[in-house]
C-alpha positions as a Markdown table, in Angstrom:
| # | Residue | x | y | z |
|---|---|---|---|---|
| 1 | Met | 70.1 | 100.3 | 113.5 |
| 2 | Tyr | 70.9 | 97.4 | 116.0 |
| 3 | Glu | 72.6 | 95.9 | 112.6 |
| 4 | Leu | 74.8 | 98.9 | 112.5 |
| 5 | Ala | 75.8 | 98.8 | 116.4 |
| 6 | Tyr | 76.6 | 95.5 | 115.7 |
| 7 | Tyr | 79.0 | 95.8 | 112.9 |
| 8 | Ala | 80.3 | 99.0 | 115.1 |
| 9 | Leu | 81.0 | 96.6 | 118.0 |
| 10 | Ile | 82.6 | 94.1 | 115.8 |
| 11 | Gly | 84.8 | 96.8 | 113.9 |
| 12 | Phe | 86.2 | 98.3 | 117.4 |
| 13 | Val | 86.9 | 95.0 | 118.4 |
| 14 | Leu | 89.0 | 94.0 | 115.3 |
| 15 | Ser | 90.6 | 97.3 | 115.7 |
| 16 | Leu | 91.7 | 96.5 | 118.9 |
| 17 | Leu | 93.1 | 93.1 | 118.0 |
| 18 | Phe | 95.1 | 94.6 | 115.2 |
| 19 | Leu | 96.3 | 97.5 | 117.1 |
| 20 | Asn | 97.5 | 95.0 | 119.6 |
| 21 | Leu | 99.3 | 93.3 | 117.0 |
| 22 | Tyr | 100.9 | 96.4 | 115.2 |
| 23 | Phe | 102.3 | 97.9 | 118.4 |
| 24 | Arg | 103.3 | 94.5 | 119.7 |
| 25 | Val | 105.8 | 93.9 | 116.4 |
| 26 | Lys | 106.7 | 97.7 | 116.8 |
| 27 | Val | 107.1 | 98.0 | 120.5 |
| 28 | Met | 108.8 | 94.3 | 120.8 |
| 29 | Lys | 111.6 | 95.6 | 118.2 |
| 30 | Leu | 112.5 | 98.5 | 120.3 |
| 31 | Tyr | 112.2 | 96.4 | 123.5 |
| 32 | Asn | 114.7 | 93.7 | 122.2 |
| 33 | Tyr | 117.2 | 97.1 | 121.1 |
| 34 | Leu | 116.8 | 98.1 | 124.5 |
| 35 | Val | 117.6 | 94.7 | 126.4 |
| 36 | Lys | 120.6 | 94.0 | 124.1 |
| 37 | Asn | 122.1 | 97.4 | 125.1 |
| 38 | Lys | 121.0 | 96.8 | 128.7 |
| 39 | Val | 119.0 | 100.1 | 129.0 |
| 40 | Gln | 117.2 | 99.8 | 132.2 |
| 41 | Phe | 114.2 | 101.6 | 133.5 |
| 42 | Asp | 110.8 | 101.0 | 135.1 |
| 43 | Ala | 107.0 | 101.7 | 134.4 |
| 44 | Ser | 107.4 | 105.0 | 136.4 |
| 45 | His | 109.8 | 106.6 | 134.0 |
| 46 | Met | 107.2 | 105.8 | 131.1 |
| 47 | Leu | 104.4 | 107.5 | 132.7 |
| 48 | Asn | 106.5 | 110.3 | 133.7 |
| 49 | Lys | 108.2 | 112.0 | 131.0 |
| 50 | Glu | 109.9 | 114.6 | 133.4 |
| 51 | Lys | 111.6 | 111.7 | 135.5 |
| 52 | Leu | 112.6 | 109.8 | 132.3 |
| 53 | Lys | 114.5 | 112.9 | 131.2 |
| 54 | Leu | 115.9 | 113.5 | 134.4 |
| 55 | Glu | 116.8 | 109.8 | 135.5 |
| 56 | Val | 117.3 | 107.9 | 132.4 |
| 57 | Leu | 118.2 | 109.9 | 129.5 |
| 58 | Pro | 121.5 | 111.2 | 131.1 |
| 59 | Arg | 122.4 | 107.5 | 131.9 |
| 60 | Tyr | 122.1 | 106.4 | 128.3 |
| 61 | Pro | 122.4 | 109.7 | 126.1 |
| 62 | Gln | 123.6 | 107.1 | 122.9 |
| 63 | His | 119.9 | 105.5 | 123.1 |
| 64 | Glu | 117.9 | 108.5 | 123.7 |
| 65 | Thr | 116.0 | 108.4 | 120.7 |
| 66 | Gln | 115.4 | 104.8 | 120.9 |
| 67 | Ile | 114.0 | 105.3 | 124.6 |
| 68 | Met | 111.8 | 108.2 | 123.6 |
| 69 | Glu | 110.5 | 106.2 | 120.7 |
| 70 | Phe | 109.5 | 103.0 | 123.1 |
| 71 | Val | 108.0 | 105.2 | 125.5 |
| 72 | Thr | 105.8 | 107.4 | 123.0 |
| 73 | Lys | 104.7 | 104.0 | 121.3 |
| 74 | Val | 103.8 | 102.2 | 124.7 |
| 75 | Arg | 101.9 | 105.4 | 125.8 |
| 76 | Phe | 100.2 | 105.9 | 122.5 |
| 77 | Ser | 99.0 | 102.0 | 122.6 |
| 78 | Ile | 97.7 | 102.4 | 126.1 |
| 79 | Thr | 95.9 | 105.4 | 124.9 |
| 80 | Ile | 94.2 | 104.1 | 121.9 |
| 81 | Ala | 93.4 | 100.9 | 123.6 |
| 82 | Cys | 91.7 | 102.6 | 126.5 |
| 83 | Leu | 89.6 | 104.5 | 124.0 |
| 84 | Leu | 88.7 | 101.6 | 122.0 |
| 85 | Phe | 87.8 | 100.0 | 125.1 |
| 86 | Met | 85.5 | 102.4 | 126.5 |
| 87 | Leu | 83.7 | 102.4 | 122.7 |
| 88 | Ile | 83.2 | 98.7 | 123.1 |
| 89 | Thr | 81.8 | 99.1 | 126.5 |
| 90 | Phe | 79.6 | 101.9 | 125.4 |
| 91 | Val | 78.1 | 100.3 | 122.4 |
| 92 | Gly | 77.8 | 97.1 | 124.4 |
| 93 | Leu | 75.9 | 98.7 | 127.1 |
| 94 | Leu | 73.9 | 100.6 | 124.4 |
| 95 | Leu | 72.9 | 97.1 | 122.8 |
| 96 | Lys | 71.9 | 95.7 | 126.1 |
| 97 | His | 70.0 | 98.6 | 127.2 |
| 98 | Tyr | 67.9 | 99.1 | 124.1 |
| 99 | Ser | 67.4 | 95.5 | 122.8 |
């Protein structure tokens, strides 16, 4: 039982590392594109899609697909990272409590 939990914990940590590397490559390509084209917005726009659509997209209509893809990937990576972090914490607490 404990071996399975340890393997699950190791798998979750490796998943988090792989996810970090994968999204870092994908997001950095889009980020470099946006910086090169001088597209500017802040984190509040990424967290609030309505604000993004009202304030940023009208200023940069030619870059709309790249902006939306960047925001979607950042939000997805944050969500997955939070879920994996919660799983790692949960399995760690279980191992600490039952061992």
